[in-house]
One Martini backbone bead per residue (centre of mass of N, CA, C, O) as a GRO file, in nm:
protein
  541
    1UNK     BB    1  -3.886  23.412  16.449
    2UNK     BB    2  -3.869  23.263  16.177
    3UNK     BB    3  -3.650  23.059  16.264
    4UNK     BB    4  -3.820  22.932  16.494
    5UNK     BB    5  -4.059  22.828  16.331
    6UNK     BB    6  -3.896  22.641  16.145
    7UNK     BB    7  -3.766  22.470  16.365
    8UNK     BB    8  -4.024  22.363  16.490
    9UNK     BB    9  -4.133  22.225  16.241
   10UNK     BB   10  -3.900  22.032  16.191
   11UNK     BB   11  -3.904  21.890  16.489
   12UNK     BB   12  -4.194  21.796  16.485
   13UNK     BB   13  -4.153  21.598  16.249
   14UNK     BB   14  -3.943  21.426  16.377
   15UNK     BB   15  -4.116  21.325  16.613
   16UNK     BB   16  -4.357  21.201  16.455
   17UNK     BB   17  -4.196  21.027  16.211
   18UNK     BB   18  -3.968  20.867  16.358
   19UNK     BB   19  -4.159  20.668  16.494
   20UNK     BB   20  -4.282  20.532  16.225
   21UNK     BB   21  -3.985  20.585  16.056
   22UNK     BB   22  -3.656  20.553  16.102
   23UNK     BB   23  -3.540  20.559  15.793
   24UNK     BB   24  -3.647  20.848  15.801
   25UNK     BB   25  -3.646  21.180  15.752
   26UNK     BB   26  -3.747  21.496  15.801
   27UNK     BB   27  -3.750  21.560  15.500
   28UNK     BB   28  -3.945  21.336  15.417
   29UNK     BB   29  -4.180  21.451  15.588
   30UNK     BB   30  -4.191  21.735  15.470
   31UNK     BB   31  -4.247  21.619  15.178
   32UNK     BB   32  -4.488  21.384  15.252
   33UNK     BB   33  -4.667  21.554  15.434
   34UNK     BB   34  -4.988  21.696  15.553
   35UNK     BB   35  -4.932  21.967  15.686
   36UNK     BB   36  -5.000  22.289  15.789
   37UNK     BB   37  -4.835  22.419  15.538
   38UNK     BB   38  -5.059  22.274  15.345
   39UNK     BB   39  -5.359  22.276  15.479
   40UNK     BB   40  -5.399  22.604  15.464
   41UNK     BB   41  -5.428  22.540  15.145
   42UNK     BB   42  -5.568  22.573  14.814
   43UNK     BB   43  -5.561  22.469  14.502
   44UNK     BB   44  -5.637  22.618  14.177
   45UNK     BB   45  -5.372  22.727  13.998
   46UNK     BB   46  -5.153  22.708  13.724
   47UNK     BB   47  -4.897  22.938  13.580
   48UNK     BB   48  -4.678  22.817  13.336
   49UNK     BB   49  -4.368  22.970  13.249
   50UNK     BB   50  -4.146  22.834  12.989
   51UNK     BB   51  -3.801  22.809  12.913
   52UNK     BB   52  -3.632  22.610  12.658
   53UNK     BB   53  -3.286  22.512  12.623
   54UNK     BB   54  -3.131  22.269  12.443
   55UNK     BB   55  -2.827  22.364  12.425
   56UNK     BB   56  -2.810  22.400  12.766
   57UNK     BB   57  -3.024  22.265  12.942
   58UNK     BB   58  -3.237  22.509  13.017
   59UNK     BB   59  -3.434  22.670  13.273
   60UNK     BB   60  -3.698  22.930  13.263
   61UNK     BB   61  -3.934  23.080  13.511
   62UNK     BB   62  -4.291  23.084  13.596
   63UNK     BB   63  -4.511  23.031  13.885
   64UNK     BB   64  -4.846  23.075  13.926
   65UNK     BB   65  -5.015  23.046  14.236
   66UNK     BB   66  -5.340  22.962  14.304
   67UNK     BB   67  -5.533  23.040  14.603
   68UNK     BB   68  -5.699  22.911  14.908
   69UNK     BB   69  -5.794  22.951  15.213
   70UNK     BB   70  -5.833  22.732  15.523
   71UNK     BB   71  -5.625  22.860  15.732
   72UNK     BB   72  -5.453  23.012  15.961
   73UNK     BB   73  -5.150  23.175  15.822
   74UNK     BB   74  -4.788  23.283  15.764
   75UNK     BB   75  -4.739  22.997  15.628
   76UNK     BB   76  -4.583  22.790  15.368
   77UNK     BB   77  -4.559  22.516  15.126
   78UNK     BB   78  -4.331  22.431  14.883
   79UNK     BB   79  -4.170  22.294  14.577
   80UNK     BB   80  -3.810  22.243  14.483
   81UNK     BB   81  -3.552  22.158  14.332
   82UNK     BB   82  -3.208  22.212  14.404
   83UNK     BB   83  -3.116  22.275  14.099
   84UNK     BB   84  -3.265  22.539  14.161
   85UNK     BB   85  -3.316  22.880  14.140
   86UNK     BB   86  -3.446  23.129  14.342
   87UNK     BB   87  -3.524  23.466  14.263
   88UNK     BB   88  -3.839  23.485  14.345
   89UNK     BB   89  -4.129  23.584  14.578
   90UNK     BB   90  -4.436  23.677  14.495
   91UNK     BB   91  -4.736  23.835  14.606
   92UNK     BB   92  -5.056  23.968  14.659
   93UNK     BB   93  -4.895  24.104  14.941
   94UNK     BB   94  -4.598  24.062  14.844
   95UNK     BB   95  -4.297  23.981  14.969
   96UNK     BB   96  -4.133  23.684  15.021
   97UNK     BB   97  -3.999  23.463  15.245
   98UNK     BB   98  -3.737  23.197  15.254
   99UNK     BB   99  -3.680  22.838  15.313
  100UNK     BB  100  -3.459  22.574  15.255
  101UNK     BB  101  -3.548  22.202  15.268
  102UNK     BB  102  -3.437  22.084  15.031
  103UNK     BB  103  -3.731  22.066  14.835
  104UNK     BB  104  -3.834  22.251  15.053
  105UNK     BB  105  -4.047  22.556  15.076
  106UNK     BB  106  -4.061  22.808  15.326
  107UNK     BB  107  -4.298  23.055  15.379
  108UNK     BB  108  -4.304  23.406  15.455
  109UNK     BB  109  -4.570  23.611  15.485
  110UNK     BB  110  -4.723  23.945  15.431
  111UNK     BB  111  -4.971  23.767  15.531
  112UNK     BB  112  -5.284  23.638  15.621
  113UNK     BB  113  -5.423  23.348  15.613
  114UNK     BB  114  -5.764  23.291  15.512
  115UNK     BB  115  -6.062  23.175  15.503
  116UNK     BB  116  -6.148  23.220  15.156
  117UNK     BB  117  -5.886  23.348  15.077
  118UNK     BB  118  -5.732  23.490  14.804
  119UNK     BB  119  -5.418  23.395  14.635
  120UNK     BB  120  -5.071  23.457  14.524
  121UNK     BB  121  -4.780  23.311  14.357
  122UNK     BB  122  -4.448  23.408  14.245
  123UNK     BB  123  -4.214  23.188  14.089
  124UNK     BB  124  -3.880  23.247  14.023
  125UNK     BB  125  -3.670  23.045  13.797
  126UNK     BB  126  -3.356  22.844  13.759
  127UNK     BB  127  -3.197  22.579  13.554
  128UNK     BB  128  -3.077  22.254  13.574
  129UNK     BB  129  -3.218  21.976  13.522
  130UNK     BB  130  -3.273  21.672  13.578
  131UNK     BB  131  -3.129  21.382  13.440
  132UNK     BB  132  -3.236  21.097  13.323
  133UNK     BB  133  -3.110  20.766  13.349
  134UNK     BB  134  -3.410  20.587  13.369
  135UNK     BB  135  -3.651  20.624  13.187
  136UNK     BB  136  -3.927  20.661  13.399
  137UNK     BB  137  -3.801  20.560  13.674
  138UNK     BB  138  -3.616  20.803  13.632
  139UNK     BB  139  -3.643  21.120  13.684
  140UNK     BB  140  -3.672  21.371  13.423
  141UNK     BB  141  -3.491  21.477  13.169
  142UNK     BB  142  -3.491  21.427  12.809
  143UNK     BB  143  -3.206  21.432  12.574
  144UNK     BB  144  -3.260  21.419  12.235
  145UNK     BB  145  -3.242  21.299  11.893
  146UNK     BB  146  -3.315  21.284  11.581
  147UNK     BB  147  -3.239  21.192  11.253
  148UNK     BB  148  -3.182  21.521  11.205
  149UNK     BB  149  -3.065  21.645  11.492
  150UNK     BB  150  -3.303  21.717  11.657
  151UNK     BB  151  -3.464  21.793  11.920
  152UNK     BB  152  -3.569  21.560  12.195
  153UNK     BB  153  -3.814  21.616  12.449
  154UNK     BB  154  -3.866  21.514  12.799
  155UNK     BB  155  -4.082  21.425  13.088
  156UNK     BB  156  -4.052  21.257  13.412
  157UNK     BB  157  -4.218  21.223  13.770
  158UNK     BB  158  -4.359  21.010  13.953
  159UNK     BB  159  -4.158  20.961  14.189
  160UNK     BB  160  -4.053  21.274  14.246
  161UNK     BB  161  -4.216  21.491  14.106
  162UNK     BB  162  -4.293  21.811  13.992
  163UNK     BB  163  -4.050  21.958  14.155
  164UNK     BB  164  -3.826  21.864  13.948
  165UNK     BB  165  -3.930  22.132  13.734
  166UNK     BB  166  -4.155  22.281  13.922
  167UNK     BB  167  -4.319  22.488  14.117
  168UNK     BB  168  -4.497  22.333  14.398
  169UNK     BB  169  -4.762  22.152  14.546
  170UNK     BB  170  -4.612  21.841  14.616
  171UNK     BB  171  -4.909  21.681  14.666
  172UNK     BB  172  -5.165  21.443  14.615
  173UNK     BB  173  -5.400  21.575  14.792
  174UNK     BB  174  -5.348  21.822  14.587
  175UNK     BB  175  -5.520  21.968  14.311
  176UNK     BB  176  -5.538  22.142  14.049
  177UNK     BB  177  -5.812  22.261  13.872
  178UNK     BB  178  -5.599  22.409  13.687
  179UNK     BB  179  -5.392  22.466  13.378
  180UNK     BB  180  -5.138  22.695  13.255
  181UNK     BB  181  -4.944  22.661  12.951
  182UNK     BB  182  -4.608  22.802  12.867
  183UNK     BB  183  -4.395  22.729  12.584
  184UNK     BB  184  -4.056  22.799  12.509
  185UNK     BB  185  -3.915  22.746  12.179
  186UNK     BB  186  -3.776  22.666  11.917
  187UNK     BB  187  -3.892  22.699  11.586
  188UNK     BB  188  -3.818  22.381  11.510
  189UNK     BB  189  -4.034  22.330  11.736
  190UNK     BB  190  -4.278  22.139  11.923
  191UNK     BB  191  -4.492  22.208  12.182
  192UNK     BB  192  -4.623  21.979  12.440
  193UNK     BB  193  -4.924  21.964  12.631
  194UNK     BB  194  -5.176  21.973  12.822
  195UNK     BB  195  -5.473  21.983  12.678
  196UNK     BB  196  -5.557  22.272  12.532
  197UNK     BB  197  -5.503  22.430  12.240
  198UNK     BB  198  -5.439  22.795  12.206
  199UNK     BB  199  -5.149  22.844  12.071
  200UNK     BB  200  -4.919  23.047  11.874
  201UNK     BB  201  -4.621  23.255  11.938
  202UNK     BB  202  -4.403  23.506  11.895
  203UNK     BB  203  -4.109  23.607  12.088
  204UNK     BB  204  -3.886  23.568  11.866
  205UNK     BB  205  -3.677  23.499  11.601
  206UNK     BB  206  -3.630  23.189  11.757
  207UNK     BB  207  -3.926  23.179  11.903
  208UNK     BB  208  -4.193  22.994  12.054
  209UNK     BB  209  -4.523  22.993  12.196
  210UNK     BB  210  -4.701  22.743  12.376
  211UNK     BB  211  -5.048  22.687  12.449
  212UNK     BB  212  -5.226  22.552  12.750
  213UNK     BB  213  -5.539  22.395  12.883
  214UNK     BB  214  -5.646  22.275  13.191
  215UNK     BB  215  -5.993  22.195  13.299
  216UNK     BB  216  -5.888  21.988  13.516
  217UNK     BB  217  -5.795  21.815  13.745
  218UNK     BB  218  -5.441  21.740  13.841
  219UNK     BB  219  -5.200  21.531  13.859
  220UNK     BB  220  -4.885  21.655  13.896
  221UNK     BB  221  -4.713  21.435  13.735
  222UNK     BB  222  -4.889  21.489  13.467
  223UNK     BB  223  -4.738  21.720  13.404
  224UNK     BB  224  -4.611  21.834  13.081
  225UNK     BB  225  -4.321  21.806  12.844
  226UNK     BB  226  -4.276  21.863  12.487
  227UNK     BB  227  -4.015  21.836  12.222
  228UNK     BB  228  -4.027  21.864  11.858
  229UNK     BB  229  -4.040  21.775  11.510
  230UNK     BB  230  -4.347  21.740  11.473
  231UNK     BB  231  -4.592  21.533  11.352
  232UNK     BB  232  -4.941  21.594  11.267
  233UNK     BB  233  -5.269  21.467  11.375
  234UNK     BB  234  -5.619  21.382  11.341
  235UNK     BB  235  -5.914  21.271  11.533
  236UNK     BB  236  -6.194  21.055  11.613
  237UNK     BB  237  -6.434  20.956  11.877
  238UNK     BB  238  -6.684  20.769  12.015
  239UNK     BB  239  -6.850  20.773  12.295
  240UNK     BB  240  -7.024  20.498  12.427
  241UNK     BB  241  -7.229  20.646  12.623
  242UNK     BB  242  -7.287  20.950  12.501
  243UNK     BB  243  -7.185  20.992  12.183
  244UNK     BB  244  -6.953  21.170  12.183
  245UNK     BB  245  -6.699  21.370  12.059
  246UNK     BB  246  -6.352  21.290  12.040
  247UNK     BB  247  -6.055  21.450  12.035
  248UNK     BB  248  -5.756  21.366  11.841
  249UNK     BB  249  -5.396  21.385  11.898
  250UNK     BB  250  -5.083  21.360  11.707
  251UNK     BB  251  -4.720  21.291  11.785
  252UNK     BB  252  -4.446  21.256  11.555
  253UNK     BB  253  -4.187  21.154  11.403
  254UNK     BB  254  -4.092  21.152  11.082
  255UNK     BB  255  -3.961  20.854  11.079
  256UNK     BB  256  -4.255  20.742  11.232
  257UNK     BB  257  -4.524  20.818  11.103
  258UNK     BB  258  -4.646  20.559  10.973
  259UNK     BB  259  -4.630  20.379  11.221
  260UNK     BB  260  -4.805  20.556  11.402
  261UNK     BB  261  -5.064  20.556  11.229
  262UNK     BB  262  -5.105  20.246  11.247
  263UNK     BB  263  -5.083  20.198  11.565
  264UNK     BB  264  -5.267  20.435  11.702
  265UNK     BB  265  -5.557  20.355  11.617
  266UNK     BB  266  -5.607  20.170  11.879
  267UNK     BB  267  -5.697  20.398  12.073
  268UNK     BB  268  -5.996  20.382  11.999
  269UNK     BB  269  -6.049  20.104  12.123
  270UNK     BB  270  -5.963  20.167  12.410
  271UNK     BB  271  -6.168  20.392  12.462
  272UNK     BB  272  -6.420  20.215  12.411
  273UNK     BB  273  -6.377  19.979  12.607
  274UNK     BB  274  -6.325  20.139  12.872
  275UNK     BB  275  -6.590  20.304  12.856
  276UNK     BB  276  -6.775  20.050  12.897
  277UNK     BB  277  -6.649  19.967  13.175
  278UNK     BB  278  -6.596  20.282  13.329
  279UNK     BB  279  -6.660  20.497  13.137
  280UNK     BB  280  -6.604  20.765  12.997
  281UNK     BB  281  -6.385  20.963  12.917
  282UNK     BB  282  -6.282  21.204  13.164
  283UNK     BB  283  -6.150  21.442  12.933
  284UNK     BB  284  -6.314  21.577  12.686
  285UNK     BB  285  -6.235  21.890  12.673
  286UNK     BB  286  -5.913  21.813  12.636
  287UNK     BB  287  -5.877  21.560  12.512
  288UNK     BB  288  -5.650  21.348  12.308
  289UNK     BB  289  -5.306  21.244  12.343
  290UNK     BB  290  -5.024  21.132  12.137
  291UNK     BB  291  -4.674  21.108  12.230
  292UNK     BB  292  -4.357  21.105  12.129
  293UNK     BB  293  -4.089  20.962  12.320
  294UNK     BB  294  -3.755  20.921  12.484
  295UNK     BB  295  -3.947  20.715  12.633
  296UNK     BB  296  -4.166  20.463  12.702
  297UNK     BB  297  -4.376  20.603  12.927
  298UNK     BB  298  -4.686  20.792  13.021
  299UNK     BB  299  -4.986  20.925  13.210
  300UNK     BB  300  -5.045  21.196  13.085
  301UNK     BB  301  -5.296  21.401  13.100
  302UNK     BB  302  -5.411  21.413  12.772
  303UNK     BB  303  -5.069  21.322  12.725
  304UNK     BB  304  -4.948  21.060  12.606
  305UNK     BB  305  -4.669  20.865  12.643
  306UNK     BB  306  -4.459  20.737  12.361
  307UNK     BB  307  -4.159  20.484  12.339
  308UNK     BB  308  -4.200  20.257  12.154
  309UNK     BB  309  -4.203  20.009  11.862
  310UNK     BB  310  -4.474  19.968  11.710
  311UNK     BB  311  -4.580  19.705  11.876
  312UNK     BB  312  -4.716  19.406  11.939
  313UNK     BB  313  -4.796  19.184  12.150
  314UNK     BB  314  -4.899  18.857  12.207
  315UNK     BB  315  -5.217  18.978  12.253
  316UNK     BB  316  -5.253  19.220  12.017
  317UNK     BB  317  -5.128  19.473  12.170
  318UNK     BB  318  -5.034  19.789  12.277
  319UNK     BB  319  -4.918  19.844  12.577
  320UNK     BB  320  -4.881  20.153  12.599
  321UNK     BB  321  -5.149  20.246  12.488
  322UNK     BB  322  -5.320  20.086  12.695
  323UNK     BB  323  -5.199  20.152  12.978
  324UNK     BB  324  -5.176  20.471  12.963
  325UNK     BB  325  -5.477  20.507  12.903
  326UNK     BB  326  -5.587  20.362  13.156
  327UNK     BB  327  -5.491  20.600  13.349
  328UNK     BB  328  -5.724  20.798  13.301
  329UNK     BB  329  -5.884  20.639  13.520
  330UNK     BB  330  -5.611  20.511  13.670
  331UNK     BB  331  -5.469  20.805  13.835
  332UNK     BB  332  -5.614  21.065  13.704
  333UNK     BB  333  -5.910  21.045  13.810
  334UNK     BB  334  -5.814  20.820  14.007
  335UNK     BB  335  -5.649  20.912  14.312
  336UNK     BB  336  -5.398  20.931  14.522
  337UNK     BB  337  -5.312  21.098  14.852
  338UNK     BB  338  -5.059  20.899  14.847
  339UNK     BB  339  -4.776  20.742  14.740
  340UNK     BB  340  -4.828  20.467  14.893
  341UNK     BB  341  -5.119  20.434  14.701
  342UNK     BB  342  -5.038  20.352  14.391
  343UNK     BB  343  -5.224  20.105  14.338
  344UNK     BB  344  -5.465  20.270  14.232
  345UNK     BB  345  -5.314  20.303  13.964
  346UNK     BB  346  -5.161  20.023  13.885
  347UNK     BB  347  -5.360  19.787  13.950
  348UNK     BB  348  -5.608  19.881  13.790
  349UNK     BB  349  -5.461  19.917  13.520
  350UNK     BB  350  -5.351  19.626  13.491
  351UNK     BB  351  -5.628  19.491  13.505
  352UNK     BB  352  -5.742  19.633  13.249
  353UNK     BB  353  -5.587  19.459  13.049
  354UNK     BB  354  -5.753  19.198  13.094
  355UNK     BB  355  -6.028  19.333  13.024
  356UNK     BB  356  -5.952  19.392  12.738
  357UNK     BB  357  -5.909  19.103  12.646
  358UNK     BB  358  -6.194  19.005  12.722
  359UNK     BB  359  -6.355  19.194  12.529
  360UNK     BB  360  -6.195  19.084  12.256
  361UNK     BB  361  -6.125  18.745  12.346
  362UNK     BB  362  -6.211  18.657  12.621
  363UNK     BB  363  -6.175  18.486  12.915
  364UNK     BB  364  -5.953  18.282  12.854
  365UNK     BB  365  -5.750  18.487  12.748
  366UNK     BB  366  -5.744  18.656  13.008
  367UNK     BB  367  -5.630  18.424  13.181
  368UNK     BB  368  -5.366  18.406  13.028
  369UNK     BB  369  -5.279  18.695  13.097
  370UNK     BB  370  -5.278  18.656  13.408
  371UNK     BB  371  -5.062  18.438  13.411
  372UNK     BB  372  -4.847  18.621  13.289
  373UNK     BB  373  -4.850  18.819  13.532
  374UNK     BB  374  -4.795  18.615  13.769
  375UNK     BB  375  -4.487  18.557  13.695
  376UNK     BB  376  -4.407  18.863  13.814
  377UNK     BB  377  -4.427  18.786  14.099
  378UNK     BB  378  -4.212  18.842  14.402
  379UNK     BB  379  -4.251  18.912  14.716
  380UNK     BB  380  -4.059  19.158  14.852
  381UNK     BB  381  -4.301  19.366  14.888
  382UNK     BB  382  -4.539  19.556  14.958
  383UNK     BB  383  -4.784  19.732  14.803
  384UNK     BB  384  -4.769  19.904  15.026
  385UNK     BB  385  -4.659  20.185  15.160
  386UNK     BB  386  -4.541  20.474  15.319
  387UNK     BB  387  -4.667  20.725  15.481
  388UNK     BB  388  -4.548  21.069  15.482
  389UNK     BB  389  -4.259  21.023  15.271
  390UNK     BB  390  -4.263  20.982  14.972
  391UNK     BB  391  -4.297  20.695  14.853
  392UNK     BB  392  -4.036  20.504  14.623
  393UNK     BB  393  -3.938  20.185  14.746
  394UNK     BB  394  -3.981  19.959  14.553
  395UNK     BB  395  -3.863  19.615  14.493
  396UNK     BB  396  -4.103  19.579  14.286
  397UNK     BB  397  -4.401  19.493  14.068
  398UNK     BB  398  -4.659  19.430  14.258
  399UNK     BB  399  -4.835  19.681  14.215
  400UNK     BB  400  -4.921  19.550  13.949
  401UNK     BB  401  -4.957  19.224  13.956
  402UNK     BB  402  -5.068  19.170  14.240
  403UNK     BB  403  -5.287  19.384  14.213
  404UNK     BB  404  -5.437  19.254  13.982
  405UNK     BB  405  -5.487  18.980  14.145
  406UNK     BB  406  -5.654  19.107  14.366
  407UNK     BB  407  -5.893  19.179  14.179
  408UNK     BB  408  -5.940  18.903  14.056
  409UNK     BB  409  -6.002  18.764  14.328
  410UNK     BB  410  -6.241  18.946  14.401
  411UNK     BB  411  -6.421  18.859  14.172
  412UNK     BB  412  -6.458  18.572  14.282
  413UNK     BB  413  -6.592  18.648  14.549
  414UNK     BB  414  -6.837  18.798  14.428
  415UNK     BB  415  -6.979  18.632  14.185
  416UNK     BB  416  -7.070  18.919  14.015
  417UNK     BB  417  -7.036  19.106  13.738
  418UNK     BB  418  -7.233  19.332  13.773
  419UNK     BB  419  -7.136  19.418  14.053
  420UNK     BB  420  -6.837  19.455  13.989
  421UNK     BB  421  -6.865  19.681  13.768
  422UNK     BB  422  -7.025  19.870  13.952
  423UNK     BB  423  -6.798  19.910  14.153
  424UNK     BB  424  -6.587  20.035  13.957
  425UNK     BB  425  -6.773  20.276  13.879
  426UNK     BB  426  -6.816  20.389  14.167
  427UNK     BB  427  -6.530  20.499  14.205
  428UNK     BB  428  -6.555  20.720  14.001
  429UNK     BB  429  -6.812  20.868  14.124
  430UNK     BB  430  -6.680  20.909  14.416
  431UNK     BB  431  -6.341  20.985  14.328
  432UNK     BB  432  -6.338  21.174  14.105
  433UNK     BB  433  -6.110  21.426  14.146
  434UNK     BB  434  -6.061  21.284  14.451
  435UNK     BB  435  -5.841  21.213  14.650
  436UNK     BB  436  -5.749  20.883  14.781
  437UNK     BB  437  -5.739  20.644  15.008
  438UNK     BB  438  -5.708  20.319  15.057
  439UNK     BB  439  -5.901  20.285  15.294
  440UNK     BB  440  -6.144  20.433  15.170
  441UNK     BB  441  -6.169  20.246  14.930
  442UNK     BB  442  -6.213  19.981  15.084
  443UNK     BB  443  -6.470  20.070  15.231
  444UNK     BB  444  -6.635  20.114  14.983
  445UNK     BB  445  -6.618  19.823  14.868
  446UNK     BB  446  -6.746  19.688  15.113
  447UNK     BB  447  -7.018  19.837  15.101
  448UNK     BB  448  -7.097  19.770  14.805
  449UNK     BB  449  -7.042  19.440  14.850
  450UNK     BB  450  -7.127  19.344  15.139
  451UNK     BB  451  -6.815  19.303  15.254
  452UNK     BB  452  -6.556  19.228  15.448
  453UNK     BB  453  -6.219  19.336  15.320
  454UNK     BB  454  -5.985  19.392  15.517
  455UNK     BB  455  -5.835  19.113  15.531
  456UNK     BB  456  -5.777  19.094  15.235
  457UNK     BB  457  -5.612  19.358  15.194
  458UNK     BB  458  -5.400  19.300  15.406
  459UNK     BB  459  -5.283  19.044  15.276
  460UNK     BB  460  -5.231  19.163  14.980
  461UNK     BB  461  -5.097  19.465  15.061
  462UNK     BB  462  -4.922  19.413  15.352
  463UNK     BB  463  -4.819  19.146  15.242
  464UNK     BB  464  -4.604  18.910  15.076
  465UNK     BB  465  -4.780  18.664  15.107
  466UNK     BB  466  -4.969  18.429  15.017
  467UNK     BB  467  -5.230  18.258  15.061
  468UNK     BB  468  -5.294  17.949  15.245
  469UNK     BB  469  -5.429  17.636  15.161
  470UNK     BB  470  -5.542  17.396  15.370
  471UNK     BB  471  -5.542  17.029  15.374
  472UNK     BB  472  -5.739  16.733  15.484
  473UNK     BB  473  -5.790  16.407  15.546
  474UNK     BB  474  -6.092  16.241  15.654
  475UNK     BB  475  -6.186  15.985  15.868
  476UNK     BB  476  -6.551  15.907  15.822
  477UNK     BB  477  -6.751  15.653  15.789
  478UNK     BB  478  -6.624  15.613  15.477
  479UNK     BB  479  -6.604  15.890  15.391
  480UNK     BB  480  -6.540  16.171  15.182
  481UNK     BB  481  -6.335  16.374  15.375
  482UNK     BB  482  -6.267  16.734  15.397
  483UNK     BB  483  -6.030  16.986  15.505
  484UNK     BB  484  -6.029  17.349  15.553
  485UNK     BB  485  -5.778  17.625  15.563
  486UNK     BB  486  -5.657  17.933  15.636
  487UNK     BB  487  -5.317  18.054  15.602
  488UNK     BB  488  -5.257  18.361  15.770
  489UNK     BB  489  -5.146  18.675  15.887
  490UNK     BB  490  -5.446  18.730  15.890
  491UNK     BB  491  -5.728  18.766  16.052
  492UNK     BB  492  -6.034  18.670  15.938
  493UNK     BB  493  -6.002  18.484  15.676
  494UNK     BB  494  -6.320  18.483  15.497
  495UNK     BB  495  -6.297  18.292  15.202
  496UNK     BB  496  -6.309  18.177  14.905
  497UNK     BB  497  -6.219  17.878  14.711
  498UNK     BB  498  -6.068  17.736  14.428
  499UNK     BB  499  -6.143  17.384  14.349
  500UNK     BB  500  -6.015  17.058  14.268
  501UNK     BB  501  -6.221  16.763  14.286
  502UNK     BB  502  -6.175  16.516  14.092
  503UNK     BB  503  -6.170  16.755  13.856
  504UNK     BB  504  -6.377  16.934  14.007
  505UNK     BB  505  -6.534  17.222  14.065
  506UNK     BB  506  -6.495  17.435  14.366
  507UNK     BB  507  -6.651  17.634  14.634
  508UNK     BB  508  -6.474  17.721  14.922
  509UNK     BB  509  -6.584  17.786  15.246
  510UNK     BB  510  -6.350  17.960  15.456
  511UNK     BB  511  -6.105  17.986  15.719
  512UNK     BB  512  -5.892  17.963  16.004
  513UNK     BB  513  -6.080  17.724  16.031
  514UNK     BB  514  -6.190  17.423  16.011
  515UNK     BB  515  -6.357  17.278  15.717
  516UNK     BB  516  -6.593  17.037  15.659
  517UNK     BB  517  -6.628  16.797  15.374
  518UNK     BB  518  -6.858  16.589  15.219
  519UNK     BB  519  -6.826  16.294  15.010
  520UNK     BB  520  -6.938  16.028  14.831
  521UNK     BB  521  -6.666  16.014  14.706
  522UNK     BB  522  -6.364  15.948  14.671
  523UNK     BB  523  -6.059  16.117  14.735
  524UNK     BB  524  -5.801  16.168  14.497
  525UNK     BB  525  -5.803  16.484  14.412
  526UNK     BB  526  -5.623  16.800  14.490
  527UNK     BB  527  -5.661  17.127  14.336
  528UNK     BB  528  -5.570  17.419  14.218
  529UNK     BB  529  -5.716  17.723  14.103
  530UNK     BB  530  -5.489  17.936  13.927
  531UNK     BB  531  -5.711  18.139  13.764
  532UNK     BB  532  -5.890  18.282  14.020
  533UNK     BB  533  -5.661  18.271  14.258
  534UNK     BB  534  -5.429  18.394  14.502
  535UNK     BB  535  -5.267  18.090  14.585
  536UNK     BB  536  -5.189  17.821  14.804
  537UNK     BB  537  -5.146  17.463  14.823
  538UNK     BB  538  -5.176  17.241  15.120
  539UNK     BB  539  -5.088  16.945  15.263
  540UNK     BB  540  -5.194  16.795  15.569
  541UNK     BB  541  -5.177  16.556  15.852
   0.00000   0.00000   0.00000
């Protein structure tokens, strides 16, 4: 019976999802969709106990997964990379049986999951984790050494997911409400994880165990592990809205200690500026950490990874400090419920870079920064991915830069900065710590801004080409008359465009049909305002 149930599950997913995306396999759908074996239970907490052996690059541990039933079922799914052996799965009701299908692990439980009923799973596992070839873009562990030859270890897994290194319900639609982390490492290293530091204790003559507690829901790829012979120090910053004190902790290698102390002080400015724009730092009880890592960076909640050169870029700030901290609002607090919608993380965060420049250096400098971003737009693939298959096959970085310009262009449409920033803050209050789909977010923004934005988002997020504004000169009774229309792949694209006519700025309201505008003076020049809206201008005869 068990084999038959698993076979039916597998082939039902083949039927449903092969119709929507022929290039994906049933294993992609099993991994990426929120099917019955996932929706039958809610995550409450992870208690991850992990021993890391740098000499052999080997992990061994247990994750106790606390859950609450949502619907009746005798089976459920968790996830764990195939590089690990599962030694046992015990539950609060006895020993579970399981079957592995790729990285998906389907359990047959010795009890019936019932709505409201709490239970737990203990997954004991061991193995050599995947070593990242090109971190953080290629997920996995990074094994380096510092200048003293001591181990320097980190992990990143945004693309591949948390199951790349520990057993989890690895789908962004469900976040654990809290996480308890216990990391055992050699005594010459300091282990750093997310959340509050609870203490260190000796496990053997050669190892210590470091414990941390995350007290907020956490996006699962944000759970992290770091270990090195870190030098540490602390600081505080006042949160701009509440005036409360936020504790900050920093972890750097000995050889980079002074550079880190000088460079990372700007994290206080980032937290203050973004707090004024979007509301206070979202995880005050867990504090804020900045940790030096052997890869460029990652937005691990309350434990930001930094692996850059301790230098400011051309606009006067450290990109990694600013961008990865920006993710605390966009990606960590407001999260997508499917990997296909990661623009919610990356586009809003990349746009916040421009707002950061604006807050410190003014609008014109922010426009310069946006033009700098614009040059990186490639238009090779849509900003949206495909849902239900754990999509991470973007062909370019448009999720960052075109996404940023999508929001910048929308700000021009709104034409009211008070309303615009109220809208951004409303996303936090409406969807903070509650994973959201792109469609739901778009509907919320349309309702808040009192304008149908669905054609706008379809054109910018689902299509690869920018909207094109066509114009033609019209001879009519000797007047200077000009007609405009949007040429777009999406119908009903009815939005304003910024235009220079005879060198003067104009806000042209038009749609997919020609709109004629009469001018008293002859029309000599028509130019696009390329600093306010993402589009191309074309004259037609």
